[in-house]
C-alpha positions as CSV (number, residue, x, y, z in Angstrom):
1,M,115.7,89.0,177.1
2,V,115.6,85.7,175.3
3,Q,112.0,84.0,174.4
4,T,111.7,80.5,175.1
5,E,110.2,78.4,172.0
6,S,107.0,77.8,174.5
7,Q,106.6,81.6,175.2
8,A,107.3,82.6,171.4
9,Q,104.2,79.9,170.7
10,Y,101.9,82.0,173.0
11,R,103.0,84.9,171.1
12,S,102.6,84.1,167.2
13,P,99.8,85.5,165.2
14,L,98.4,82.3,164.4
15,F,98.2,81.0,167.9
16,Q,96.9,84.3,169.2
17,M,93.9,84.2,165.8
18,T,92.9,80.5,167.4
19,Q,92.9,81.3,170.4
20,T,90.9,85.0,170.3
21,T,88.8,84.2,166.9
22,P,86.4,82.2,165.5
23,T,88.9,81.1,162.7
24,C,90.6,78.0,162.9
25,L,94.2,76.9,161.4
26,W,94.5,73.4,160.1
27,N,97.9,72.4,158.5
28,D,98.0,72.3,154.8
29,S,100.8,69.0,155.0
30,A,100.5,65.5,156.9
31,A,104.5,65.9,157.0
32,I,104.4,64.9,160.9
33,E,107.2,67.2,161.5
34,E,105.2,70.0,160.5
35,L,101.8,69.0,161.8
36,T,103.5,69.0,165.0
37,Y,104.7,72.7,164.5
38,S,101.4,73.6,163.7
39,I,99.5,72.3,166.4
40,Q,101.6,73.8,168.9
41,H,100.8,77.1,167.3
42,G,96.7,76.7,167.2
43,A,96.2,74.2,164.2
44,V,92.7,71.6,164.7
45,G,93.2,69.9,161.6
46,A,95.6,68.9,158.6
47,T,95.3,67.7,155.4
48,C,97.0,65.3,152.6
49,N,96.3,65.1,148.8
50,P,99.0,63.7,145.9
51,S,101.0,66.5,145.7
52,I,101.5,66.6,149.6
53,A,101.8,63.5,149.8
54,V,105.3,63.4,147.3
55,S,106.4,66.3,149.4
56,V,106.6,64.0,152.8
57,L,107.6,61.2,150.8
58,K,110.8,63.8,149.9
59,Q,110.9,64.6,153.4
60,E,110.6,61.3,155.0
61,M,111.9,59.2,152.5
62,P,114.2,57.5,155.2
63,V,110.8,56.8,157.3
64,W,108.7,55.9,154.1
65,K,111.4,53.7,152.2
66,G,111.4,50.4,154.3
67,R,107.4,50.5,154.6
68,I,107.2,50.7,150.3
69,L,109.5,47.8,150.2
70,E,107.4,45.5,152.7
71,L,104.2,46.5,150.8
72,A,105.7,45.5,147.6
73,E,107.1,41.8,148.8
74,S,103.4,41.6,150.9
75,F,101.6,42.1,147.4
76,P,103.8,40.5,144.7
77,E,100.7,41.9,142.3
78,A,100.2,45.2,143.3
79,T,101.0,48.2,141.2
80,E,102.9,50.9,142.0
81,D,100.2,53.1,141.9
82,E,98.2,50.8,144.4
83,I,101.1,50.6,146.2
84,A,101.4,54.5,146.1
85,W,98.0,55.0,147.6
86,M,98.6,52.6,150.2
87,I,101.2,54.8,151.2
88,V,99.2,58.0,151.1
89,E,96.5,55.9,153.3
90,E,99.1,55.0,156.1
91,M,100.6,58.5,155.9
92,S,97.2,60.1,156.7
93,V,96.5,57.7,159.2
94,K,99.7,58.6,161.1
95,A,98.9,61.9,161.0
96,A,95.2,61.5,162.1
97,K,96.9,59.9,165.1
98,L,98.2,63.2,166.0
99,L,95.2,65.1,165.9
100,K,92.8,62.8,167.2
101,P,92.5,64.3,170.8
102,I,91.3,67.2,169.4
103,F,88.8,65.6,167.3
104,D,87.8,64.2,170.4
105,R,87.9,67.3,172.4
106,E,86.0,69.3,169.6
107,K,83.2,66.4,169.1
108,G,83.9,66.0,165.6
109,R,83.9,69.7,164.1
110,N,87.8,69.9,164.3
111,G,90.8,67.3,164.6
112,R,90.2,65.7,161.4
113,L,93.0,64.7,158.5
114,S,91.7,65.7,155.3
115,I,92.9,62.8,152.6
116,Q,92.0,63.6,148.8
117,T,90.3,61.5,146.7
118,D,91.9,60.2,143.3
119,P,91.8,63.3,141.1
120,R,92.0,60.8,138.1
121,N,88.1,60.3,138.9
122,Y,87.5,63.9,138.6
123,R,84.6,62.5,136.1
124,N,83.4,59.6,138.0
125,S,80.9,60.3,140.7
126,G,80.7,56.5,141.6
127,A,84.8,55.9,141.7
128,M,84.9,59.2,144.1
129,L,81.9,57.7,146.2
130,T,83.4,54.3,146.6
131,Q,87.2,55.8,147.7
132,A,85.6,58.2,150.3
133,I,83.3,55.3,151.7
134,R,86.8,53.6,152.1
135,F,88.4,56.4,153.4
136,S,86.0,57.3,155.8
137,R,86.7,53.9,157.5
138,L,90.5,54.7,158.3
139,A,90.2,56.1,161.0
140,P,87.6,58.2,163.2
141,N,88.5,61.6,162.5
142,M,89.1,61.4,158.6
143,I,87.1,64.0,156.5
144,V,87.6,63.2,153.1
145,K,88.4,65.4,149.6
146,I,85.6,65.2,146.5
147,A,86.9,67.5,143.8
148,A,83.9,70.3,143.2
149,T,83.6,68.9,139.5
150,R,80.2,67.7,138.2
151,A,80.4,64.5,139.4
152,G,82.0,65.7,142.6
153,I,78.8,67.8,143.3
154,I,76.5,64.4,143.2
155,A,79.1,62.3,145.5
156,I,79.3,65.2,147.8
157,E,75.9,64.8,148.5
158,E,75.8,61.1,148.4
159,A,78.6,60.8,151.0
160,T,77.2,63.5,153.3
161,Y,74.1,61.5,153.1
162,R,76.4,58.2,154.2
163,G,77.9,60.1,157.1
164,I,80.8,60.9,155.6
165,S,82.4,64.5,156.5
166,I,83.7,65.8,152.9
167,N,85.9,68.8,152.1
168,A,85.3,70.1,148.7
169,T,88.2,70.8,146.7
170,V,89.5,71.9,143.3
171,S,87.3,74.6,144.0
172,F,88.1,78.7,143.3
173,T,84.4,80.4,142.5
174,L,81.4,81.2,143.9
175,P,79.0,78.7,142.2
176,Q,80.5,75.9,143.4
177,A,80.9,76.8,146.6
178,I,77.3,77.3,146.3
179,A,76.9,73.9,144.8
180,V,78.9,72.3,147.1
181,A,76.8,73.6,150.3
182,E,73.4,72.7,148.6
183,A,74.7,69.6,148.2
184,V,75.6,69.0,151.6
185,E,72.4,70.6,153.1
186,R,70.5,68.2,150.9
187,G,72.7,65.3,152.2
188,L,72.4,66.3,155.7
189,K,68.7,66.7,155.6
190,H,68.2,63.1,153.7
191,R,70.0,62.1,157.2
192,E,67.7,63.8,159.2
193,A,64.5,62.6,157.5
194,E,65.6,58.9,158.5
195,G,66.6,59.8,161.6
196,L,70.3,59.4,161.2
197,D,72.6,61.5,163.3
198,I,74.6,64.8,161.8
199,S,76.0,66.0,165.3
200,T,79.9,64.8,164.9
201,M,80.0,65.6,161.4
202,G,82.3,68.6,160.3
203,P,81.7,69.4,156.4
204,V,84.2,72.3,155.0
205,C,84.4,73.9,151.6
206,T,87.8,74.6,150.3
207,I,88.3,77.8,148.0
208,M,91.7,77.7,146.2
209,V,91.8,81.8,146.4
210,G,95.7,81.8,145.5
211,R,94.7,79.5,142.3
212,L,92.2,82.1,141.3
213,D,94.2,84.5,141.7
214,D,97.2,82.3,139.5
215,W,94.5,81.8,136.4
216,L,93.5,85.6,136.3
217,K,97.2,86.4,135.9
218,V,97.2,83.9,133.0
219,L,94.6,85.7,131.2
220,L,96.4,89.1,132.1
221,D,99.6,87.7,129.6
222,K,97.0,86.0,127.2
223,K,95.0,88.9,126.5
224,N,97.8,91.4,126.8
225,L,95.7,93.1,129.4
226,S,97.0,95.6,132.5
227,V,95.1,96.7,135.6
228,D,96.7,98.5,138.6
229,P,99.4,96.6,140.3
230,G,98.2,94.3,142.9
231,Y,94.5,94.4,141.8
232,L,94.7,90.6,140.8
233,E,95.9,89.9,144.5
234,W,92.2,90.8,146.0
235,A,90.1,88.2,143.3
236,G,90.2,85.1,145.7
237,V,89.5,87.1,148.7
238,A,86.7,88.7,146.8
239,V,84.9,85.6,146.0
240,F,85.7,84.2,149.6
241,K,84.1,87.1,151.1
242,K,81.1,86.8,149.2
243,A,80.9,83.3,149.7
244,Y,81.1,83.9,153.6
245,K,78.2,86.8,153.3
246,I,76.1,83.9,151.7
247,F,76.7,81.2,153.5
248,R,75.7,82.9,157.0
249,E,72.7,84.4,155.4
250,R,71.5,81.3,154.3
251,G,72.4,79.0,157.5
252,Y,74.6,76.9,155.1
253,R,76.0,74.1,157.5
254,L,79.5,73.9,156.3
255,R,82.2,76.0,156.8
256,L,84.7,77.7,154.2
257,L,88.1,76.9,153.8
258,S,90.9,78.7,152.3
259,A,93.4,77.2,150.5
260,A,96.7,77.7,148.0
261,F,98.1,80.6,149.8
262,R,100.0,83.3,147.4
263,N,100.1,86.2,149.9
264,H,99.1,87.1,153.4
265,M,95.7,88.1,152.5
266,H,94.8,84.9,152.0
267,W,94.6,84.5,155.6
268,S,94.6,88.4,157.4
269,E,91.6,89.1,155.4
270,F,89.6,86.1,156.7
271,I,90.6,86.5,160.0
272,G,87.6,86.7,162.5
273,G,85.4,84.5,160.1
274,D,83.6,81.0,161.2
275,V,86.5,79.8,159.0
276,V,89.6,77.6,158.2
277,I,92.7,78.8,157.3
278,S,95.0,75.8,155.8
279,P,98.3,77.2,155.0
280,P,101.4,75.0,154.4
281,C,104.2,75.1,157.4
282,S,106.0,77.2,155.4
283,W,103.6,80.2,155.3
284,Q,102.7,79.9,158.6
285,R,106.3,80.2,159.8
286,R,105.9,83.6,157.7
287,Y,103.0,84.4,159.5
288,N,104.2,83.7,162.8
289,A,107.0,85.5,162.3
290,S,105.0,88.9,161.2
291,D,103.7,92.0,162.5
292,I,100.3,91.4,160.9
293,E,97.8,92.5,163.8
294,V,95.2,89.8,164.5
295,I,92.0,92.0,164.1
296,S,89.0,90.3,162.2
297,R,88.8,91.8,158.8
298,I,86.7,88.8,157.3
299,D,83.2,91.7,157.1
300,T,85.6,94.5,155.6
301,P,84.7,95.0,151.8
302,V,87.2,94.5,148.9
303,D,87.1,98.0,147.2
304,A,84.3,98.0,145.1
305,K,86.9,99.7,142.3
306,I,89.3,96.5,142.6
307,V,86.2,94.3,142.1
308,D,84.7,96.5,139.6
309,T,87.9,96.2,137.2
310,L,88.5,93.1,137.9
311,L,84.5,92.2,136.4
312,S,85.1,94.8,133.4
313,K,88.2,93.0,132.9
314,F,87.7,89.4,132.9
315,P,84.7,87.3,132.4
316,D,86.5,84.8,134.1
317,F,86.6,87.0,137.2
318,E,82.8,87.4,136.6
319,C,82.0,83.7,136.2
320,A,83.5,82.8,139.7
321,Y,82.2,85.9,141.3
322,T,78.8,86.3,140.2
323,E,76.2,83.3,141.9
324,G,74.8,81.0,138.5
325,G,78.0,82.5,136.9
326,L,78.8,78.7,136.1
327,T,76.8,75.8,135.4
328,H,77.5,72.5,137.0
329,E,78.9,71.4,133.5
330,E,80.9,74.5,133.2
331,F,83.1,73.5,136.6
332,D,85.1,71.2,135.2
333,T,86.3,73.2,132.1
334,F,87.1,76.3,134.3
335,G,90.5,77.5,133.4
336,S,91.6,77.1,137.5
337,T,89.6,73.6,137.4
338,G,92.2,72.3,134.5
339,R,95.3,73.7,136.1
340,T,94.9,72.2,139.3
341,L,93.3,68.8,138.6
342,R,96.2,68.1,135.7
343,Q,98.9,69.2,138.5
344,F,97.6,66.8,140.8
345,I,97.4,64.2,138.1
346,S,100.8,64.8,137.8
347,A,101.6,64.1,141.0
348,C,99.7,60.9,141.0
349,A,102.3,60.0,138.2
350,E,105.3,61.5,140.3
351,M,104.4,59.5,143.3
352,N,104.2,56.2,141.5
353,G,107.7,57.0,139.8
354,M,109.1,58.0,143.3
355,V,107.3,53.8,144.1
356,R,108.7,52.3,141.1
357,D,112.5,53.9,141.9
358,I,112.4,51.8,145.0
359,I,111.2,48.7,144.2
360,L,112.2,48.4,140.4
361,P,115.7,50.5,140.9
362,N,116.5,51.4,137.3
363,P,120.0,49.5,136.8
364,D,121.5,52.3,134.6
365,L,121.8,54.5,137.8
366,E,123.5,51.7,139.7
């Protein structure tokens, strides 16, 4: 018997997860076609950042080219950068509309579009806060991404106090996750002390599990090290699981979010937790085509031998896995932070270039 699309949807592993466990699915893209697929398979959130915006523009250029030209005409003195961020905002608002019914149904805990502040402001808490305030007003169901840098932690606390739901990004380590959680708690308590409402806020803290794995693989080659095959695939998982255990013990009022997918464990090992997984649509399709069993694994510890090996071989893993392993000042210089910020900043330049090619075509190519 041939399955209908609807039957396949309800039998997909991700849909089963969202219906039988507390684990939520968010789509790591604001592309409308991808978000629609993801919602059909149980997604209750989505995200946008400069890298994603570039990807969406490439997928949906026939949709956005005319709009870029309209904005250039309406704002004749606007820079390419300013027009690019107008597009990011419109892209995010468009995706947020798809999620608004979920937001209403779940009273703010889910149904949010996660929009990222400019990564070039990672050292400037005031600039991040100003942009966070603006973004939070674009739609009622916005959640604002702020980098978990030294300055970002300051901005996260103040944004939370102002009633903005935040999603900490550029975050890879246990020290960052705890710093974010403490900043959010201070912001929430400040609001509560002044009688301000927090009932519909839905903050999360991302751990970019795959990017920690990536960095350790770079160090493996740089330091001419050798470990058993597959051990490095568990680094981000180990940090996430330890952070989740601490979050529950301390009663932090924000959820962890798994991002930067490199293998199925960045989903399957977190099933059963009151957490968010946020894979790109391509990974969702891969998971839905798999026969991976949807069972709770969040409380299953990573093999102690693997953790001990990583701790002994990689000082950077020790920094990432140990509470107090990094100071707030060291967040900015951690290897994964530098690599990720540089990629996000490069995406800003690429986004500007795409706008430039539309409003100022290269005559040599005509």
